[in-house]
C-alpha positions as CSV (number, residue, x, y, z in Angstrom):
1,M,32.4,-81.8,132.4
2,K,29.5,-83.7,130.7
3,K,26.0,-82.3,130.8
4,I,22.7,-83.9,131.7
5,G,19.9,-83.6,129.2
6,V,16.2,-84.4,129.5
7,V,13.9,-85.3,126.6
8,G,10.2,-85.5,127.1
9,N,6.9,-83.6,127.3
10,Q,6.7,-80.3,129.1
11,D,5.3,-81.8,132.3
12,F,8.1,-84.4,132.4
13,C,10.8,-81.7,131.9
14,T,9.4,-79.3,134.5
15,G,10.4,-81.4,137.5
16,F,14.0,-81.6,136.2
17,R,14.1,-77.9,135.5
18,L,13.0,-77.2,139.2
19,A,15.8,-79.5,140.3
20,G,18.3,-77.4,138.3
21,V,18.8,-79.4,135.2
22,Q,19.3,-76.8,132.4
23,N,19.2,-78.8,129.2
24,M,15.6,-79.6,128.4
25,F,14.3,-80.8,125.1
26,S,10.5,-80.8,125.0
27,A,9.2,-82.5,121.9
28,R,6.5,-84.9,120.7
29,G,6.4,-87.9,118.4
30,E,8.9,-87.9,115.6
31,E,10.7,-84.9,117.2
32,D,11.4,-87.0,120.3
33,K,13.0,-89.7,118.2
34,K,15.1,-87.3,116.3
35,K,16.2,-85.5,119.4
36,M,17.3,-88.7,121.2
37,E,19.3,-89.8,118.1
38,D,20.9,-86.3,117.9
39,L,21.8,-86.4,121.6
40,H,23.3,-89.9,121.3
41,E,25.7,-88.5,118.7
42,E,26.7,-85.4,120.7
43,S,29.8,-85.7,123.0
44,E,28.8,-83.0,125.4
45,F,26.1,-85.1,127.2
46,G,26.9,-87.8,129.7
47,I,23.4,-88.6,130.9
48,I,20.1,-88.4,128.9
49,I,16.9,-88.8,130.9
50,T,13.7,-89.6,129.1
51,N,10.3,-91.1,130.0
52,G,9.1,-94.6,129.2
53,E,6.4,-93.3,126.8
54,Q,8.8,-91.5,124.5
55,F,11.3,-94.4,124.7
56,Q,8.7,-97.0,123.8
57,N,7.9,-95.1,120.6
58,L,11.4,-95.8,119.2
59,E,12.1,-98.7,116.8
60,E,13.4,-101.8,118.5
61,E,16.9,-101.5,117.0
62,K,17.2,-97.9,118.3
63,K,16.0,-98.9,121.8
64,K,18.6,-101.6,121.9
65,Q,21.3,-99.2,120.8
66,L,20.4,-96.6,123.4
67,K,20.0,-99.1,126.2
68,T,23.5,-100.4,125.7
69,S,25.1,-96.9,125.2
70,V,27.9,-96.1,127.6
71,S,28.3,-92.4,126.7
72,P,25.9,-91.0,127.0
73,I,23.9,-93.2,129.3
74,F,20.2,-93.2,128.7
75,V,18.0,-93.3,131.8
76,V,14.4,-94.2,131.1
77,L,11.9,-93.3,133.8
78,S,8.4,-94.8,133.8
79,E,5.3,-94.5,135.9
80,E,5.0,-98.3,136.3
81,G,8.4,-98.5,138.1
82,V,9.3,-101.8,136.5
83,D,11.7,-102.5,133.7
84,E,12.9,-106.0,132.8
85,T,15.7,-104.4,130.8
86,L,17.8,-103.1,133.6
87,R,21.5,-103.5,133.0
88,K,23.3,-106.1,135.2
């Protein structure tokens, strides 16, 4: 069975921890970028959840690669609630 992972700051991860998600990766700046790249390469994760702020700090090519990834699927949550890049 594939795992769910969460990448973000401590406040972002806390809600998911309370919901029972066990794989939290709290990092900042360059650490976030590296962790998302590492998780993209790992086969044990099926869903990676991150927040919009961390995701926006990635290079455009990496964002495109993660948005189109099938396994794992990257879910980006933002406070604005709007994303023109939703998959159709």
